[in-house]
N, CA, C and O of each residue as an XYZ file, in Angstrom:
428
protein
N       3.346     14.811     -2.893
C       3.668     13.954     -4.023
C       2.380     13.553     -4.744
O       1.316     13.453     -4.133
N       2.495     13.332     -6.021
C       1.362     12.846     -6.797
C       1.271     11.321     -6.687
O       2.207     10.665     -6.232
N       0.130     10.771     -7.110
C      -0.041      9.311     -7.092
C       1.029      8.642     -7.955
O       1.593      7.618     -7.569
N       1.303      9.221     -9.116
C       2.315      8.644    -10.010
C       3.705      8.668     -9.361
O       4.461      7.705     -9.486
N       4.040      9.757     -8.674
C       5.336      9.842     -7.992
C       5.441      8.806     -6.872
O       6.502      8.216     -6.668
N       4.337      8.585     -6.144
C       4.354      7.574     -5.095
C       4.487      6.171     -5.684
O       5.180      5.325     -5.118
N       3.826      5.919     -6.819
C       3.988      4.619     -7.483
C       5.438      4.405     -7.885
O       5.985      3.318     -7.696
N       6.057      5.433     -8.437
C       7.458      5.324     -8.839
C       8.364      5.117     -7.623
O       9.349      4.384     -7.704
N       8.036      5.760     -6.494
C       8.829      5.574     -5.272
C       8.714      4.139     -4.778
O       9.702      3.559     -4.328
N       7.507      3.556     -4.857
C       7.329      2.151     -4.461
C       8.180      1.260     -5.360
O       8.885      0.378     -4.870
N       8.119      1.484     -6.669
C       8.883      0.661     -7.616
C      10.387      0.793     -7.388
O      11.114     -0.198     -7.454
N      10.856      2.016     -7.119
C      12.289      2.218     -6.852
C      12.725      1.536     -5.565
O      13.875      1.114     -5.442
N      11.811      1.426     -4.606
C      12.141      0.824     -3.323
C      12.162     -0.688     -3.325
O      12.584     -1.304     -2.346
N      11.712     -1.296     -4.408
C      11.703     -2.759     -4.483
C      13.090     -3.282     -4.851
O      13.848     -2.607     -5.547
N      13.416     -4.480     -4.386
C      14.703     -5.054     -4.767
C      14.740     -5.358     -6.266
O      13.689     -5.538     -6.882
N      15.920     -5.417     -6.851
C      16.035     -5.611     -8.305
C      15.410     -6.904     -8.816
O      14.963     -6.956     -9.962
N      15.371     -7.950     -7.988
C      14.828     -9.214     -8.469
C      13.325     -9.364     -8.234
O      12.776    -10.446     -8.439
N      12.653     -8.292     -7.807
C      11.195     -8.325     -7.625
C      10.497     -8.086     -8.961
O      10.971     -7.316     -9.796
N       9.372     -8.753     -9.146
C       8.510     -8.505    -10.299
C       7.382     -7.602     -9.835
O       6.769     -7.858     -8.799
N       7.097     -6.534    -10.600
C       6.067     -5.585    -10.177
C       5.205     -5.161    -11.355
O       5.655     -5.122    -12.500
N       3.950     -4.845    -11.042
C       3.007     -4.344    -12.037
C       2.295     -3.127    -11.463
O       1.977     -3.076    -10.275
N       2.053     -2.155    -12.324
C       1.326     -0.950    -11.936
C      -0.003     -0.941    -12.679
O      -0.065     -1.235    -13.872
N      -1.074     -0.596    -11.950
C      -2.418     -0.476    -12.538
C      -2.800     -1.724    -13.328
O      -3.228     -1.633    -14.478
N      -2.646     -2.863    -12.718
C      -2.924     -4.139    -13.343
C      -4.411     -4.469    -13.270
O      -5.153     -3.854    -12.504
N      -4.835     -5.429    -14.061
C      -6.210     -5.928    -14.024
C      -6.233     -7.252    -13.280
O      -5.298     -8.047    -13.373
N      -7.295     -7.475    -12.553
C      -7.518     -8.744    -11.877
C      -8.951     -9.149    -12.181
O      -9.854     -8.322    -12.053
N      -9.187    -10.383    -12.576
C     -10.541    -10.777    -12.987
C     -11.592    -10.675    -11.889
O     -12.784    -10.607    -12.190
N     -11.180    -10.664    -10.627
C     -12.144    -10.596     -9.533
C     -12.265     -9.209     -8.910
O     -13.053     -9.018     -7.984
N     -11.492     -8.238     -9.405
C     -11.485     -6.904     -8.796
C     -11.801     -5.820     -9.814
O     -11.224     -5.796    -10.901
N     -12.723     -4.917     -9.460
C     -12.946     -3.737    -10.296
C     -11.867     -2.697    -10.038
O     -11.373     -2.058    -10.967
N     -11.503     -2.530     -8.764
C     -10.476     -1.564     -8.371
C      -9.527     -2.256     -7.407
O      -9.865     -2.494     -6.247
N      -8.350     -2.574     -7.894
C      -7.371     -3.268     -7.071
C      -6.312     -2.321     -6.554
O      -6.506     -1.106     -6.556
N      -5.193     -2.868     -6.110
C      -4.096     -2.047     -5.595
C      -3.420     -1.241     -6.702
O      -3.558     -1.539     -7.889
N      -2.689     -0.216     -6.281
C      -1.969      0.631     -7.232
C      -0.739     -0.077     -7.787
O      -0.385      0.114     -8.950
N      -0.090     -0.887     -6.968
C       1.104     -1.638     -7.376
C       1.020     -3.034     -6.754
O       0.644     -3.183     -5.591
N       1.369     -4.041     -7.533
C       1.515     -5.402     -7.013
C       2.954     -5.825     -7.275
O       3.478     -5.655     -8.376
N       3.584     -6.383     -6.237
C       4.962     -6.851     -6.377
C       5.069     -8.280     -5.859
O       4.404     -8.654     -4.893
N       5.915     -9.073     -6.513
C       6.178    -10.445     -6.088
C       7.682    -10.614     -5.902
O       8.483    -10.203     -6.741
N       8.039    -11.226     -4.784
C       9.444    -11.468     -4.480
C       9.539    -12.789     -3.733
O       8.950    -12.948     -2.664
N      10.279    -13.733     -4.294
C      10.504    -15.041     -3.663
C       9.189    -15.713     -3.264
O       9.083    -16.293     -2.184
N       8.194    -15.631     -4.142
C       6.922    -16.296     -3.895
C       5.971    -15.548     -2.984
O       4.895    -16.058     -2.675
N       6.335    -14.358     -2.547
C       5.475    -13.553     -1.687
C       4.890    -12.407     -2.489
O       5.619    -11.669     -3.153
N       3.567    -12.255     -2.429
C       2.860    -11.211     -3.155
C       2.548    -10.069     -2.204
O       2.066    -10.296     -1.094
N       2.821     -8.832     -2.635
C       2.524     -7.654     -1.833
C       1.735     -6.671     -2.683
O       2.127     -6.352     -3.806
N       0.616     -6.192     -2.139
C      -0.229     -5.210     -2.814
C      -0.051     -3.861     -2.121
O      -0.177     -3.765     -0.900
N       0.242     -2.827     -2.899
C       0.457     -1.478     -2.372
C      -0.729     -0.597     -2.748
O      -1.072     -0.469     -3.923
N      -1.349      0.007     -1.741
C      -2.460      0.924     -1.931
C      -1.986      2.322     -1.565
O      -1.412      2.523     -0.494
N      -2.221      3.286     -2.442
C      -1.717      4.643     -2.238
C      -2.839      5.550     -1.764
O      -3.925      5.572     -2.344
N      -2.562      6.302     -0.697
C      -3.492      7.292     -0.160
C      -2.822      8.658     -0.209
O      -1.829      8.890      0.480
N      -3.359      9.557     -1.017
C      -2.786     10.894     -1.122
C      -3.265     11.815     -0.009
O      -2.551     12.737      0.387
N      -4.470     11.572      0.496
C      -5.071     12.483      1.470
C      -5.074     11.917      2.881
O      -5.831     12.381      3.734
N      -4.245     10.932      3.132
C      -4.103     10.388      4.478
C      -5.399      9.848      5.048
O      -6.087      9.059      4.400
N      -5.734     10.269      6.256
C      -6.881      9.732      6.984
C      -8.202      9.979      6.264
O      -9.135      9.188      6.408
N      -8.301     11.050      5.500
C      -9.561     11.350      4.798
C      -9.864     10.317      3.724
O     -11.025     10.154      3.347
N      -8.869      9.624      3.228
C      -9.055      8.672      2.142
C      -9.048      7.216      2.606
O      -9.418      6.325      1.842
N      -8.640      6.971      3.820
C      -8.508      5.595      4.290
C      -9.840      4.860      4.248
O      -9.879      3.685      3.880
N     -10.933      5.524      4.615
C     -12.246      4.872      4.591
C     -12.609      4.421      3.177
O     -13.290      3.409      3.015
N     -12.173      5.143      2.163
C     -12.459      4.758      0.777
C     -11.554      3.619      0.305
O     -11.930      2.860     -0.589
N     -10.368      3.494      0.897
C      -9.419      2.458      0.486
C      -9.724      1.113      1.151
O      -9.435      0.066      0.572
N     -10.294      1.123      2.342
C     -10.532     -0.128      3.076
C     -11.326     -1.164      2.281
O     -10.946     -2.335      2.307
N     -12.405     -0.810      1.575
C     -13.088     -1.841      0.773
C     -12.187     -2.447     -0.308
O     -12.268     -3.646     -0.576
N     -11.329     -1.628     -0.931
C     -10.388     -2.160     -1.925
C      -9.436     -3.161     -1.287
O      -9.131     -4.198     -1.876
N      -8.970     -2.850     -0.085
C      -8.049     -3.749      0.620
C      -8.755     -5.057      0.979
O      -8.211     -6.141      0.765
N      -9.961     -4.952      1.522
C     -10.684     -6.163      1.928
C     -10.990     -7.062      0.730
O     -10.821     -8.278      0.817
N     -11.434     -6.488     -0.375
C     -11.732     -7.296     -1.556
C     -10.463     -7.896     -2.155
O     -10.479     -9.022     -2.652
N      -9.378     -7.152     -2.108
C      -8.100     -7.671     -2.605
C      -7.628     -8.851     -1.759
O      -7.091     -9.822     -2.292
N      -7.828     -8.769     -0.437
C      -7.438     -9.872      0.447
C      -8.204    -11.142      0.083
O      -7.667    -12.245      0.185
N      -9.457    -10.985     -0.342
C     -10.245    -12.148     -0.744
C      -9.816    -12.683     -2.109
O      -9.873    -13.890     -2.346
N      -9.390    -11.800     -3.003
C      -9.039    -12.203     -4.364
C      -7.627    -12.768     -4.470
O      -7.370    -13.624     -5.317
N      -6.704    -12.302     -3.621
C      -5.319    -12.735     -3.703
C      -5.104    -14.019     -2.902
O      -5.907    -14.352     -2.031
N      -4.023    -14.734     -3.195
C      -3.760    -15.985     -2.470
C      -3.454    -15.738     -0.989
O      -3.050    -14.641     -0.603
N      -3.653    -16.779     -0.163
C      -3.305    -16.640      1.258
C      -1.832    -16.249      1.409
O      -0.974    -16.701      0.651
N      -1.567    -15.420      2.379
C      -0.196    -14.981      2.619
C       0.178    -13.700      1.910
O       1.258    -13.160      2.152
N      -0.690    -13.191      1.031
C      -0.407    -11.926      0.360
C      -0.470    -10.795      1.388
O      -1.327    -10.790      2.273
N       0.441     -9.849      1.256
C       0.491     -8.719      2.183
C      -0.100     -7.474      1.528
O      -0.024     -7.302      0.311
N      -0.683     -6.621      2.343
C      -1.217     -5.343      1.866
C      -0.493     -4.224      2.595
O      -0.331     -4.266      3.815
N      -0.055     -3.215      1.836
C       0.686     -2.086      2.396
C      -0.009     -0.801      1.987
O      -0.346     -0.614      0.818
N      -0.224      0.085      2.953
C      -0.799      1.401      2.682
C       0.335      2.407      2.571
O       1.102      2.585      3.517
N       0.446      3.062      1.429
C       1.475      4.076      1.185
C       0.807      5.428      1.340
O      -0.115      5.761      0.595
N       1.272      6.212      2.311
C       0.653      7.494      2.616
C       1.362      8.635      1.915
O       2.591      8.705      1.901
N       0.575      9.530      1.334
C       1.129     10.711      0.694
C       1.385     11.835      1.672
O       2.096     12.789      1.355
N       0.803     11.731      2.872
C       1.021     12.726      3.920
C       0.945     12.025      5.274
O       0.298     10.985      5.393
N       1.599     12.583      6.295
C       1.560     11.956      7.617
C       0.149     11.992      8.205
O      -0.614     12.920      7.940
N      -0.192     10.986      8.998
C      -1.457     10.990      9.711
C      -1.190     10.673     11.173
O      -0.137     10.134     11.515
N      -2.139     11.007     12.032
C      -2.043     10.708     13.452
C      -3.135      9.710     13.799
O      -4.310      9.939     13.514
N      -2.742      8.604     14.414
C      -3.700      7.614     14.874
C      -3.957      7.844     16.354
O      -3.021      8.046     17.128
N      -5.212      7.814     16.744
C      -5.588      7.991     18.139
C      -5.970      6.630     18.712
O      -6.812      5.929     18.151
N      -5.357      6.262     19.818
C      -5.709      5.040     20.520
C      -6.884      5.359     21.435
O      -6.730      6.097     22.409
N      -8.063      4.806     21.129
C      -9.264      5.118     21.895
C      -9.181      4.655     23.348
O      -9.831      5.238     24.216
N      -8.396      3.621     23.623
C      -8.324      3.103     24.978
C      -7.465      3.964     25.887
O      -7.817      4.183     27.046
N      -6.341      4.456     25.377
C      -5.440      5.218     26.237
C      -5.482      6.717     25.965
O      -4.987      7.509     26.767
N      -6.067      7.107     24.845
C      -6.107      8.523     24.498
C      -4.804      9.035     23.915
O      -4.700     10.214     23.577
N      -3.802      8.161     23.791
C      -2.523      8.593     23.236
C      -2.594      8.607     21.708
O      -3.448      7.957     21.105
N      -1.699      9.345     21.109
C      -1.673      9.404     19.649
C      -0.284      9.045     19.149
O       0.701      9.144     19.880
N      -0.224      8.625     17.889
C       1.043      8.223     17.292
C       1.052      8.702     15.850
O       0.109      8.446     15.103
N       2.102      9.390     15.459
C       2.262      9.867     14.092
C       2.843      8.752     13.243
O       3.860      8.161     13.604
N       2.199      8.458     12.108
C       2.734      7.458     11.189
C       2.781      8.064      9.796
O       2.175      9.103      9.537
N       3.497      7.412      8.916
C       3.556      7.854      7.528
C       4.410      9.082      7.332
O       4.081      9.934      6.506
N       5.494      9.196      8.064
C       6.322     10.390      7.978
C       7.258     10.391      6.779
O       7.913     11.400      6.515
N       7.336      9.303      6.062
C       8.198      9.291      4.884
C       8.179      7.936      4.223
O       7.677      6.965      4.789
N       8.724      7.869      3.029
C       8.785      6.607      2.297
C      10.221      6.329      1.968
O      10.894      7.144      1.336
N      10.695      5.177      2.395
C      12.062      4.774      2.123
C      12.165      4.259      0.697
O      11.344      3.444      0.277
N      13.137      4.711     -0.041
C      13.309      4.246     -1.409
C      14.326      3.120     -1.499
O      14.780      2.778     -2.590
N      14.682      2.545     -0.367
C      15.645      1.443     -0.376
C      15.049      0.192      0.223
O      14.231      0.272      1.140
N      15.438     -0.944     -0.270
C      14.946     -2.222      0.241
C      15.734     -2.614      1.460
O      16.964     -2.572      1.448
N      15.030     -3.003      2.533
C      15.679     -3.454      3.745
C      15.093     -4.781      4.149
O      13.897     -5.013      3.972
N      15.923     -5.664      4.694
C      15.425     -6.960      5.161
C      15.200     -6.938      6.651
O      14.781     -7.942      7.227
């Protein structure tokens, strides 16, 4: 999927009463999240990674700076364009994450 398709999937997955912005400006951020959504007073920032694990290191500074710029309680979500495998250094086990994106809102 392209970045634009993933942004559209995030927007489609939000409940109808959510307010959302794509590629917004924030006075304290040069590069913020790809999508910001607000629902019932809760702010969620969505960061899109097309290349999975290869891009996560580049996204982490954006996430950390966004956490400082946004109000307390804001959530950050990483949207993966491809599945990645996380390795647990302590046990040596691995876990596949990011196998798909749900386009429906669930509570």
